[in-house]
Gaussian input, Z-matrix of N, CA and C with variables (Angstrom, degrees):
# hf/3-21g

backbone

0 1
 N
 C     1     B1
 C     2     B2     1     A1
 N     3     B3     2     A2     1     D1
 C     4     B4     3     A3     2     D2
 C     5     B5     4     A4     3     D3
 N     6     B6     5     A5     4     D4
 C     7     B7     6     A6     5     D5
 C     8     B8     7     A7     6     D6
 N     9     B9     8     A8     7     D7
 C    10    B10     9     A9     8     D8
 C    11    B11    10    A10     9     D9
 N    12    B12    11    A11    10    D10
 C    13    B13    12    A12    11    D11
 C    14    B14    13    A13    12    D12
 N    15    B15    14    A14    13    D13
 C    16    B16    15    A15    14    D14
 C    17    B17    16    A16    15    D15
 N    18    B18    17    A17    16    D16
 C    19    B19    18    A18    17    D17
 C    20    B20    19    A19    18    D18
 N    21    B21    20    A20    19    D19
 C    22    B22    21    A21    20    D20
 C    23    B23    22    A22    21    D21
 N    24    B24    23    A23    22    D22
 C    25    B25    24    A24    23    D23
 C    26    B26    25    A25    24    D24
 N    27    B27    26    A26    25    D25
 C    28    B28    27    A27    26    D26
 C    29    B29    28    A28    27    D27
 N    30    B30    29    A29    28    D28
 C    31    B31    30    A30    29    D29
 C    32    B32    31    A31    30    D30
 N    33    B33    32    A32    31    D31
 C    34    B34    33    A33    32    D32
 C    35    B35    34    A34    33    D33
 N    36    B36    35    A35    34    D34
 C    37    B37    36    A36    35    D35
 C    38    B38    37    A37    36    D36
 N    39    B39    38    A38    37    D37
 C    40    B40    39    A39    38    D38
 C    41    B41    40    A40    39    D39
 N    42    B42    41    A41    40    D40
 C    43    B43    42    A42    41    D41
 C    44    B44    43    A43    42    D42
 N    45    B45    44    A44    43    D43
 C    46    B46    45    A45    44    D44
 C    47    B47    46    A46    45    D45
 N    48    B48    47    A47    46    D46
 C    49    B49    48    A48    47    D47
 C    50    B50    49    A49    48    D48
 N    51    B51    50    A50    49    D49
 C    52    B52    51    A51    50    D50
 C    53    B53    52    A52    51    D51
 N    54    B54    53    A53    52    D52
 C    55    B55    54    A54    53    D53
 C    56    B56    55    A55    54    D54
 N    57    B57    56    A56    55    D55
 C    58    B58    57    A57    56    D56
 C    59    B59    58    A58    57    D57
 N    60    B60    59    A59    58    D58
 C    61    B61    60    A60    59    D59
 C    62    B62    61    A61    60    D60
 N    63    B63    62    A62    61    D61
 C    64    B64    63    A63    62    D62
 C    65    B65    64    A64    63    D63
 N    66    B66    65    A65    64    D64
 C    67    B67    66    A66    65    D65
 C    68    B68    67    A67    66    D66
 N    69    B69    68    A68    67    D67
 C    70    B70    69    A69    68    D68
 C    71    B71    70    A70    69    D69
 N    72    B72    71    A71    70    D70
 C    73    B73    72    A72    71    D71
 C    74    B74    73    A73    72    D72
 N    75    B75    74    A74    73    D73
 C    76    B76    75    A75    74    D74
 C    77    B77    76    A76    75    D75
 N    78    B78    77    A77    76    D76
 C    79    B79    78    A78    77    D77
 C    80    B80    79    A79    78    D78
 N    81    B81    80    A80    79    D79
 C    82    B82    81    A81    80    D80
 C    83    B83    82    A82    81    D81
 N    84    B84    83    A83    82    D82
 C    85    B85    84    A84    83    D83
 C    86    B86    85    A85    84    D84
 N    87    B87    86    A86    85    D85
 C    88    B88    87    A87    86    D86
 C    89    B89    88    A88    87    D87
 N    90    B90    89    A89    88    D88
 C    91    B91    90    A90    89    D89
 C    92    B92    91    A91    90    D90
 N    93    B93    92    A92    91    D91
 C    94    B94    93    A93    92    D92
 C    95    B95    94    A94    93    D93
 N    96    B96    95    A95    94    D94
 C    97    B97    96    A96    95    D95
 C    98    B98    97    A97    96    D96
 N    99    B99    98    A98    97    D97
 C   100   B100    99    A99    98    D98
 C   101   B101   100   A100    99    D99
 N   102   B102   101   A101   100   D100
 C   103   B103   102   A102   101   D101
 C   104   B104   103   A103   102   D102
 N   105   B105   104   A104   103   D103
 C   106   B106   105   A105   104   D104
 C   107   B107   106   A106   105   D105
 N   108   B108   107   A107   106   D106
 C   109   B109   108   A108   107   D107
 C   110   B110   109   A109   108   D108
 N   111   B111   110   A110   109   D109
 C   112   B112   111   A111   110   D110
 C   113   B113   112   A112   111   D111
 N   114   B114   113   A113   112   D112
 C   115   B115   114   A114   113   D113
 C   116   B116   115   A115   114   D114
 N   117   B117   116   A116   115   D115
 C   118   B118   117   A117   116   D116
 C   119   B119   118   A118   117   D117
 N   120   B120   119   A119   118   D118
 C   121   B121   120   A120   119   D119
 C   122   B122   121   A121   120   D120
 N   123   B123   122   A122   121   D121
 C   124   B124   123   A123   122   D122
 C   125   B125   124   A124   123   D123
 N   126   B126   125   A125   124   D124
 C   127   B127   126   A126   125   D125
 C   128   B128   127   A127   126   D126
 N   129   B129   128   A128   127   D127
 C   130   B130   129   A129   128   D128
 C   131   B131   130   A130   129   D129
 N   132   B132   131   A131   130   D130
 C   133   B133   132   A132   131   D131
 C   134   B134   133   A133   132   D132
 N   135   B135   134   A134   133   D133
 C   136   B136   135   A135   134   D134
 C   137   B137   136   A136   135   D135
 N   138   B138   137   A137   136   D136
 C   139   B139   138   A138   137   D137
 C   140   B140   139   A139   138   D138
 N   141   B141   140   A140   139   D139
 C   142   B142   141   A141   140   D140
 C   143   B143   142   A142   141   D141
 N   144   B144   143   A143   142   D142
 C   145   B145   144   A144   143   D143
 C   146   B146   145   A145   144   D144
 N   147   B147   146   A146   145   D145
 C   148   B148   147   A147   146   D146
 C   149   B149   148   A148   147   D147
 N   150   B150   149   A149   148   D148
 C   151   B151   150   A150   149   D149
 C   152   B152   151   A151   150   D150
 N   153   B153   152   A152   151   D151
 C   154   B154   153   A153   152   D152
 C   155   B155   154   A154   153   D153
 N   156   B156   155   A155   154   D154
 C   157   B157   156   A156   155   D155
 C   158   B158   157   A157   156   D156
 N   159   B159   158   A158   157   D157
 C   160   B160   159   A159   158   D158
 C   161   B161   160   A160   159   D159
 N   162   B162   161   A161   160   D160
 C   163   B163   162   A162   161   D161
 C   164   B164   163   A163   162   D162
 N   165   B165   164   A164   163   D163
 C   166   B166   165   A165   164   D164
 C   167   B167   166   A166   165   D165
 N   168   B168   167   A167   166   D166
 C   169   B169   168   A168   167   D167
 C   170   B170   169   A169   168   D168
 N   171   B171   170   A170   169   D169
 C   172   B172   171   A171   170   D170
 C   173   B173   172   A172   171   D171
 N   174   B174   173   A173   172   D172
 C   175   B175   174   A174   173   D173
 C   176   B176   175   A175   174   D174
 N   177   B177   176   A176   175   D175
 C   178   B178   177   A177   176   D176
 C   179   B179   178   A178   177   D177
 N   180   B180   179   A179   178   D178
 C   181   B181   180   A180   179   D179
 C   182   B182   181   A181   180   D180
 N   183   B183   182   A182   181   D181
 C   184   B184   183   A183   182   D182
 C   185   B185   184   A184   183   D183
 N   186   B186   185   A185   184   D184
 C   187   B187   186   A186   185   D185
 C   188   B188   187   A187   186   D186
 N   189   B189   188   A188   187   D187
 C   190   B190   189   A189   188   D188
 C   191   B191   190   A190   189   D189
 N   192   B192   191   A191   190   D190
 C   193   B193   192   A192   191   D191
 C   194   B194   193   A193   192   D192
 N   195   B195   194   A194   193   D193
 C   196   B196   195   A195   194   D194
 C   197   B197   196   A196   195   D195
 N   198   B198   197   A197   196   D196
 C   199   B199   198   A198   197   D197
 C   200   B200   199   A199   198   D198
 N   201   B201   200   A200   199   D199
 C   202   B202   201   A201   200   D200
 C   203   B203   202   A202   201   D201
 N   204   B204   203   A203   202   D202
 C   205   B205   204   A204   203   D203
 C   206   B206   205   A205   204   D204
 N   207   B207   206   A206   205   D205
 C   208   B208   207   A207   206   D206
 C   209   B209   208   A208   207   D207
 N   210   B210   209   A209   208   D208
 C   211   B211   210   A210   209   D209
 C   212   B212   211   A211   210   D210
 N   213   B213   212   A212   211   D211
 C   214   B214   213   A213   212   D212
 C   215   B215   214   A214   213   D213
 N   216   B216   215   A215   214   D214
 C   217   B217   216   A216   215   D215
 C   218   B218   217   A217   216   D216
 N   219   B219   218   A218   217   D217
 C   220   B220   219   A219   218   D218
 C   221   B221   220   A220   219   D219
 N   222   B222   221   A221   220   D220
 C   223   B223   222   A222   221   D221
 C   224   B224   223   A223   222   D222
 N   225   B225   224   A224   223   D223
 C   226   B226   225   A225   224   D224
 C   227   B227   226   A226   225   D225
 N   228   B228   227   A227   226   D226
 C   229   B229   228   A228   227   D227
 C   230   B230   229   A229   228   D228
 N   231   B231   230   A230   229   D229
 C   232   B232   231   A231   230   D230
 C   233   B233   232   A232   231   D231
 N   234   B234   233   A233   232   D232
 C   235   B235   234   A234   233   D233
 C   236   B236   235   A235   234   D234
 N   237   B237   236   A236   235   D235
 C   238   B238   237   A237   236   D236
 C   239   B239   238   A238   237   D237
 N   240   B240   239   A239   238   D238
 C   241   B241   240   A240   239   D239
 C   242   B242   241   A241   240   D240
 N   243   B243   242   A242   241   D241
 C   244   B244   243   A243   242   D242
 C   245   B245   244   A244   243   D243
 N   246   B246   245   A245   244   D244
 C   247   B247   246   A246   245   D245
 C   248   B248   247   A247   246   D246
 N   249   B249   248   A248   247   D247
 C   250   B250   249   A249   248   D248
 C   251   B251   250   A250   249   D249
 N   252   B252   251   A251   250   D250
 C   253   B253   252   A252   251   D251
 C   254   B254   253   A253   252   D252
 N   255   B255   254   A254   253   D253
 C   256   B256   255   A255   254   D254
 C   257   B257   256   A256   255   D255
 N   258   B258   257   A257   256   D256
 C   259   B259   258   A258   257   D257
 C   260   B260   259   A259   258   D258
 N   261   B261   260   A260   259   D259
 C   262   B262   261   A261   260   D260
 C   263   B263   262   A262   261   D261
 N   264   B264   263   A263   262   D262
 C   265   B265   264   A264   263   D263
 C   266   B266   265   A265   264   D264
 N   267   B267   266   A266   265   D265
 C   268   B268   267   A267   266   D266
 C   269   B269   268   A268   267   D267
 N   270   B270   269   A269   268   D268
 C   271   B271   270   A270   269   D269
 C   272   B272   271   A271   270   D270
 N   273   B273   272   A272   271   D271
 C   274   B274   273   A273   272   D272
 C   275   B275   274   A274   273   D273
 N   276   B276   275   A275   274   D274
 C   277   B277   276   A276   275   D275
 C   278   B278   277   A277   276   D276
 N   279   B279   278   A278   277   D277
 C   280   B280   279   A279   278   D278
 C   281   B281   280   A280   279   D279
 N   282   B282   281   A281   280   D280
 C   283   B283   282   A282   281   D281
 C   284   B284   283   A283   282   D282
 N   285   B285   284   A284   283   D283
 C   286   B286   285   A285   284   D284
 C   287   B287   286   A286   285   D285
 N   288   B288   287   A287   286   D286
 C   289   B289   288   A288   287   D287
 C   290   B290   289   A289   288   D288
 N   291   B291   290   A290   289   D289
 C   292   B292   291   A291   290   D290
 C   293   B293   292   A292   291   D291
 N   294   B294   293   A293   292   D292
 C   295   B295   294   A294   293   D293
 C   296   B296   295   A295   294   D294

   B1=1.4888
   B2=1.5798
   B3=1.2542
   B4=1.5294
   B5=1.4610
   B6=1.3327
   B7=1.4814
   B8=1.4680
   B9=1.2947
   B10=1.4381
   B11=1.5016
   B12=1.2897
   B13=1.4635
   B14=1.4575
   B15=1.3238
   B16=1.5079
   B17=1.5519
   B18=1.2879
   B19=1.4661
   B20=1.5304
   B21=1.2260
   B22=1.4500
   B23=1.4922
   B24=1.3189
   B25=1.4853
   B26=1.5614
   B27=1.2937
   B28=1.5182
   B29=1.5328
   B30=1.3197
   B31=1.5185
   B32=1.4721
   B33=1.2786
   B34=1.4699
   B35=1.5275
   B36=1.4016
   B37=1.4839
   B38=1.5159
   B39=1.2844
   B40=1.4882
   B41=1.5502
   B42=1.3138
   B43=1.4884
   B44=1.5388
   B45=1.3666
   B46=1.4070
   B47=1.4659
   B48=1.3665
   B49=1.3943
   B50=1.5950
   B51=1.3356
   B52=1.5091
   B53=1.4300
   B54=1.3680
   B55=1.3704
   B56=1.5276
   B57=1.3255
   B58=1.4907
   B59=1.5714
   B60=1.2645
   B61=1.6026
   B62=1.5086
   B63=1.3116
   B64=1.4882
   B65=1.5087
   B66=1.3363
   B67=1.4571
   B68=1.5971
   B69=1.2491
   B70=1.5106
   B71=1.5213
   B72=1.3335
   B73=1.4764
   B74=1.5384
   B75=1.2953
   B76=1.4700
   B77=1.4629
   B78=1.2732
   B79=1.4421
   B80=1.5670
   B81=1.4350
   B82=1.4648
   B83=1.6366
   B84=1.3215
   B85=1.4905
   B86=1.5574
   B87=1.3091
   B88=1.4547
   B89=1.4235
   B90=1.3324
   B91=1.5953
   B92=1.5055
   B93=1.3545
   B94=1.4467
   B95=1.4193
   B96=1.3866
   B97=1.4901
   B98=1.5772
   B99=1.3514
   B100=1.4917
   B101=1.5419
   B102=1.3402
   B103=1.4131
   B104=1.5689
   B105=1.2568
   B106=1.5097
   B107=1.5548
   B108=1.2736
   B109=1.4584
   B110=1.5187
   B111=1.3018
   B112=1.4308
   B113=1.4288
   B114=1.2564
   B115=1.5011
   B116=1.4954
   B117=1.3490
   B118=1.4472
   B119=1.5118
   B120=1.2244
   B121=1.5032
   B122=1.4913
   B123=1.2713
   B124=1.5062
   B125=1.5067
   B126=1.3530
   B127=1.4102
   B128=1.5427
   B129=1.2389
   B130=1.4909
   B131=1.5438
   B132=1.3395
   B133=1.4731
   B134=1.5040
   B135=1.3961
   B136=1.4594
   B137=1.5314
   B138=1.2322
   B139=1.4940
   B140=1.5373
   B141=1.2511
   B142=1.4052
   B143=1.4768
   B144=1.4113
   B145=1.5474
   B146=1.6097
   B147=1.3388
   B148=1.4727
   B149=1.5219
   B150=1.2952
   B151=1.4521
   B152=1.5077
   B153=1.4058
   B154=1.4039
   B155=1.5582
   B156=1.2989
   B157=1.5140
   B158=1.4714
   B159=1.3578
   B160=1.4265
   B161=1.5803
   B162=1.3599
   B163=1.4690
   B164=1.4482
   B165=1.3630
   B166=1.4295
   B167=1.4031
   B168=1.3302
   B169=1.5275
   B170=1.5153
   B171=1.2504
   B172=1.4963
   B173=1.4975
   B174=1.3232
   B175=1.3826
   B176=1.4875
   B177=1.3574
   B178=1.3579
   B179=1.4770
   B180=1.4395
   B181=1.4441
   B182=1.5525
   B183=1.3394
   B184=1.4373
   B185=1.4821
   B186=1.3446
   B187=1.5041
   B188=1.5002
   B189=1.3665
   B190=1.4717
   B191=1.4895
   B192=1.3519
   B193=1.4630
   B194=1.5287
   B195=1.2421
   B196=1.4922
   B197=1.5426
   B198=1.3492
   B199=1.4113
   B200=1.4873
   B201=1.3455
   B202=1.4200
   B203=1.5857
   B204=1.3214
   B205=1.4366
   B206=1.5065
   B207=1.3575
   B208=1.5147
   B209=1.5181
   B210=1.2563
   B211=1.4944
   B212=1.5275
   B213=1.3619
   B214=1.4165
   B215=1.5267
   B216=1.3216
   B217=1.4783
   B218=1.5824
   B219=1.3418
   B220=1.4851
   B221=1.5648
   B222=1.2845
   B223=1.5247
   B224=1.5543
   B225=1.2507
   B226=1.5126
   B227=1.5492
   B228=1.2630
   B229=1.4830
   B230=1.5478
   B231=1.3304
   B232=1.5449
   B233=1.6121
   B234=1.3848
   B235=1.4052
   B236=1.5608
   B237=1.3514
   B238=1.4146
   B239=1.5418
   B240=1.2846
   B241=1.4834
   B242=1.4535
   B243=1.3582
   B244=1.3930
   B245=1.5748
   B246=1.3833
   B247=1.4944
   B248=1.6154
   B249=1.3705
   B250=1.4369
   B251=1.5143
   B252=1.4110
   B253=1.4519
   B254=1.4950
   B255=1.2381
   B256=1.4638
   B257=1.5321
   B258=1.3331
   B259=1.4736
   B260=1.5226
   B261=1.4118
   B262=1.4829
   B263=1.3777
   B264=1.3632
   B265=1.6322
   B266=1.5196
   B267=1.2104
   B268=1.5201
   B269=1.4682
   B270=1.3891
   B271=1.4769
   B272=1.5292
   B273=1.2996
   B274=1.3905
   B275=1.5080
   B276=1.4007
   B277=1.3872
   B278=1.5898
   B279=1.2547
   B280=1.4558
   B281=1.5199
   B282=1.3599
   B283=1.4954
   B284=1.4993
   B285=1.2602
   B286=1.5237
   B287=1.5193
   B288=1.3420
   B289=1.4333
   B290=1.5443
   B291=1.3574
   B292=1.4695
   B293=1.4946
   B294=1.3397
   B295=1.4646
   B296=1.4734
   A1=106.11
   A2=115.41
   A3=119.30
   A4=113.98
   A5=113.34
   A6=121.25
   A7=107.19
   A8=117.35
   A9=127.60
   A10=108.63
   A11=117.45
   A12=121.96
   A13=105.91
   A14=118.30
   A15=124.15
   A16=111.85
   A17=113.11
   A18=118.05
   A19=108.33
   A20=121.18
   A21=122.03
   A22=112.79
   A23=118.35
   A24=121.86
   A25=110.09
   A26=110.94
   A27=116.99
   A28=108.26
   A29=117.27
   A30=120.80
   A31=111.24
   A32=118.02
   A33=123.67
   A34=115.86
   A35=117.56
   A36=119.23
   A37=113.32
   A38=117.60
   A39=118.36
   A40=108.59
   A41=123.44
   A42=119.26
   A43=109.09
   A44=118.39
   A45=121.58
   A46=114.04
   A47=117.25
   A48=122.83
   A49=107.56
   A50=110.38
   A51=114.02
   A52=114.78
   A53=120.24
   A54=124.63
   A55=117.22
   A56=112.47
   A57=121.25
   A58=113.63
   A59=114.13
   A60=119.12
   A61=111.02
   A62=122.89
   A63=117.25
   A64=117.43
   A65=114.46
   A66=126.05
   A67=109.08
   A68=114.23
   A69=122.46
   A70=108.41
   A71=116.08
   A72=116.75
   A73=113.75
   A74=114.51
   A75=120.83
   A76=112.79
   A77=120.28
   A78=128.14
   A79=107.40
   A80=116.04
   A81=116.77
   A82=106.91
   A83=116.05
   A84=119.69
   A85=110.51
   A86=119.90
   A87=119.83
   A88=112.24
   A89=117.01
   A90=121.11
   A91=107.70
   A92=121.64
   A93=124.52
   A94=113.23
   A95=115.58
   A96=121.63
   A97=113.18
   A98=111.00
   A99=115.66
   A100=111.70
   A101=120.97
   A102=128.04
   A103=108.72
   A104=119.89
   A105=126.12
   A106=113.21
   A107=118.96
   A108=119.33
   A109=116.75
   A110=122.32
   A111=125.66
   A112=115.75
   A113=117.19
   A114=122.55
   A115=112.53
   A116=115.69
   A117=118.56
   A118=109.26
   A119=117.73
   A120=121.04
   A121=112.97
   A122=114.83
   A123=127.14
   A124=106.48
   A125=115.34
   A126=125.31
   A127=109.40
   A128=118.74
   A129=121.77
   A130=107.51
   A131=117.39
   A132=121.02
   A133=114.89
   A134=116.63
   A135=121.90
   A136=109.03
   A137=117.95
   A138=121.55
   A139=111.66
   A140=119.34
   A141=127.26
   A142=114.54
   A143=115.30
   A144=114.40
   A145=113.77
   A146=114.86
   A147=117.17
   A148=110.40
   A149=117.11
   A150=121.51
   A151=116.79
   A152=120.52
   A153=121.01
   A154=113.68
   A155=114.32
   A156=117.84
   A157=116.63
   A158=123.41
   A159=122.78
   A160=109.13
   A161=116.20
   A162=119.45
   A163=112.93
   A164=116.92
   A165=124.05
   A166=110.12
   A167=117.00
   A168=120.76
   A169=112.87
   A170=119.53
   A171=125.11
   A172=115.30
   A173=113.84
   A174=121.05
   A175=111.46
   A176=119.98
   A177=126.78
   A178=112.29
   A179=113.84
   A180=118.40
   A181=105.15
   A182=117.19
   A183=122.89
   A184=107.50
   A185=120.01
   A186=118.61
   A187=107.04
   A188=113.83
   A189=117.33
   A190=110.40
   A191=112.62
   A192=120.74
   A193=107.08
   A194=119.06
   A195=125.89
   A196=113.96
   A197=115.46
   A198=122.00
   A199=113.15
   A200=117.50
   A201=121.13
   A202=112.07
   A203=111.58
   A204=117.17
   A205=113.71
   A206=114.71
   A207=117.10
   A208=110.26
   A209=118.56
   A210=121.57
   A211=111.51
   A212=114.23
   A213=115.92
   A214=114.95
   A215=115.32
   A216=123.46
   A217=104.71
   A218=116.17
   A219=118.60
   A220=108.87
   A221=115.17
   A222=119.33
   A223=108.32
   A224=118.38
   A225=119.05
   A226=108.43
   A227=118.83
   A228=121.63
   A229=114.66
   A230=111.18
   A231=113.63
   A232=107.28
   A233=115.80
   A234=117.29
   A235=116.31
   A236=115.66
   A237=121.90
   A238=109.15
   A239=115.72
   A240=118.80
   A241=113.62
   A242=116.08
   A243=119.93
   A244=113.34
   A245=112.32
   A246=116.79
   A247=112.34
   A248=114.46
   A249=120.36
   A250=112.55
   A251=117.30
   A252=122.69
   A253=111.67
   A254=117.48
   A255=123.39
   A256=112.12
   A257=115.92
   A258=121.54
   A259=111.47
   A260=112.95
   A261=120.28
   A262=113.29
   A263=117.27
   A264=121.86
   A265=103.08
   A266=114.46
   A267=124.42
   A268=106.92
   A269=115.96
   A270=121.52
   A271=107.47
   A272=117.60
   A273=122.61
   A274=112.46
   A275=120.51
   A276=117.00
   A277=112.37
   A278=118.78
   A279=122.30
   A280=109.23
   A281=111.39
   A282=117.33
   A283=108.90
   A284=117.35
   A285=121.59
   A286=107.44
   A287=118.89
   A288=122.29
   A289=110.42
   A290=117.68
   A291=119.89
   A292=106.61
   A293=121.59
   A294=126.14
   A295=107.81
   D1=152.45
   D2=171.77
   D3=-79.41
   D4=153.19
   D5=177.85
   D6=-142.34
   D7=144.09
   D8=177.60
   D9=-100.30
   D10=128.76
   D11=-179.79
   D12=-120.00
   D13=114.15
   D14=177.38
   D15=-113.57
   D16=113.46
   D17=178.54
   D18=-97.10
   D19=131.05
   D20=171.49
   D21=-103.42
   D22=125.35
   D23=-173.27
   D24=-71.50
   D25=143.22
   D26=169.96
   D27=-73.02
   D28=152.41
   D29=177.08
   D30=-58.91
   D31=138.61
   D32=176.22
   D33=70.98
   D34=23.33
   D35=-172.52
   D36=-98.00
   D37=9.19
   D38=-173.30
   D39=-61.84
   D40=-41.70
   D41=-177.70
   D42=-63.78
   D43=-39.59
   D44=175.52
   D45=-61.80
   D46=-35.10
   D47=-176.82
   D48=-67.00
   D49=-45.90
   D50=-178.06
   D51=-64.78
   D52=-36.98
   D53=173.30
   D54=-61.80
   D55=-41.44
   D56=-176.95
   D57=-87.37
   D58=-6.07
   D59=-174.86
   D60=-62.17
   D61=-45.52
   D62=178.88
   D63=-52.32
   D64=-44.01
   D65=-178.90
   D66=-67.70
   D67=-42.65
   D68=174.92
   D69=-57.17
   D70=-54.43
   D71=-174.19
   D72=-68.41
   D73=-26.48
   D74=173.28
   D75=-60.70
   D76=-44.29
   D77=178.33
   D78=-63.28
   D79=-42.36
   D80=-175.84
   D81=-70.18
   D82=-35.60
   D83=177.34
   D84=-56.93
   D85=-36.73
   D86=176.93
   D87=-64.73
   D88=-45.25
   D89=174.90
   D90=-57.83
   D91=-47.17
   D92=-179.97
   D93=-55.46
   D94=-50.95
   D95=-178.20
   D96=-59.64
   D97=-31.43
   D98=179.92
   D99=-85.22
   D100=0.83
   D101=177.91
   D102=72.22
   D103=29.37
   D104=-179.75
   D105=-106.24
   D106=-13.77
   D107=178.16
   D108=-89.72
   D109=115.50
   D110=172.08
   D111=-78.49
   D112=-52.37
   D113=176.23
   D114=-159.50
   D115=156.53
   D116=177.83
   D117=-158.11
   D118=145.13
   D119=173.76
   D120=172.61
   D121=167.90
   D122=-176.21
   D123=-81.81
   D124=157.53
   D125=169.16
   D126=-105.81
   D127=106.88
   D128=-178.73
   D129=-58.88
   D130=141.18
   D131=177.50
   D132=-72.30
   D133=-16.64
   D134=176.63
   D135=-128.06
   D136=171.34
   D137=-179.45
   D138=-77.66
   D139=71.84
   D140=-178.25
   D141=-163.19
   D142=131.71
   D143=-178.43
   D144=-63.31
   D145=-19.36
   D146=171.07
   D147=-124.42
   D148=89.43
   D149=-175.34
   D150=-70.62
   D151=-0.97
   D152=178.98
   D153=53.59
   D154=-141.01
   D155=178.17
   D156=-62.37
   D157=-13.30
   D158=176.56
   D159=-69.26
   D160=-26.28
   D161=173.16
   D162=75.26
   D163=-150.22
   D164=-173.36
   D165=-128.76
   D166=153.83
   D167=174.01
   D168=-98.16
   D169=-7.18
   D170=174.56
   D171=165.40
   D172=-162.23
   D173=179.56
   D174=-142.66
   D175=152.13
   D176=176.61
   D177=-127.59
   D178=128.67
   D179=179.93
   D180=-130.42
   D181=135.42
   D182=169.59
   D183=-117.58
   D184=119.00
   D185=-179.69
   D186=-147.73
   D187=168.70
   D188=177.37
   D189=-96.59
   D190=140.32
   D191=177.62
   D192=-143.21
   D193=157.91
   D194=-177.96
   D195=-66.12
   D196=-32.04
   D197=-178.28
   D198=-156.29
   D199=169.56
   D200=176.40
   D201=-61.17
   D202=-41.49
   D203=-179.06
   D204=-64.68
   D205=-34.61
   D206=174.97
   D207=-68.38
   D208=-39.60
   D209=176.57
   D210=-63.12
   D211=-46.19
   D212=177.21
   D213=-58.44
   D214=-43.12
   D215=-175.98
   D216=-66.03
   D217=-43.41
   D218=-178.37
   D219=-62.45
   D220=-40.89
   D221=-177.10
   D222=-69.99
   D223=-39.10
   D224=-177.39
   D225=-69.63
   D226=-27.50
   D227=179.90
   D228=-84.95
   D229=6.60
   D230=-175.86
   D231=-73.23
   D232=140.21
   D233=-178.89
   D234=-58.47
   D235=-21.71
   D236=177.04
   D237=-63.22
   D238=-35.43
   D239=178.23
   D240=-70.23
   D241=-41.78
   D242=-179.85
   D243=-67.43
   D244=-34.08
   D245=-177.72
   D246=-82.53
   D247=-5.26
   D248=177.95
   D249=79.52
   D250=24.01
   D251=171.30
   D252=-66.92
   D253=-47.89
   D254=-173.94
   D255=-90.62
   D256=126.24
   D257=172.51
   D258=-80.00
   D259=-29.64
   D260=176.16
   D261=-155.54
   D262=156.96
   D263=-179.04
   D264=-133.74
   D265=133.67
   D266=176.08
   D267=-118.42
   D268=126.89
   D269=176.76
   D270=-121.37
   D271=128.08
   D272=179.88
   D273=-138.97
   D274=150.37
   D275=172.86
   D276=-64.00
   D277=153.05
   D278=-174.18
   D279=-139.30
   D280=129.60
   D281=-179.90
   D282=-109.23
   D283=113.96
   D284=-179.76
   D285=-77.04
   D286=126.97
   D287=177.81
   D288=-112.08
   D289=-43.71
   D290=179.30
   D291=-136.92
   D292=156.95
   D293=-15.54
   D294=-67.70

């Protein structure tokens, strides 16, 4: 089943995000290679594809996992959590309708 993972960034965490980004992307590449990643990306803090020093307000990932518990465990093990980038993480089942 698909699950939505929404990480909300802690205030002032842009430097931590940039440092942890390579490890974060490496984990996403594993999901992509397995055909389990639907989409992933950051949410700019301002209305711009490159928010510069304004940074990001969080990240959204939609991926396939065997259970809610597996999706939650995967989300908790994200390098952004260990680095203190995320203030909170929400994991919910997701039903893709379109396209």
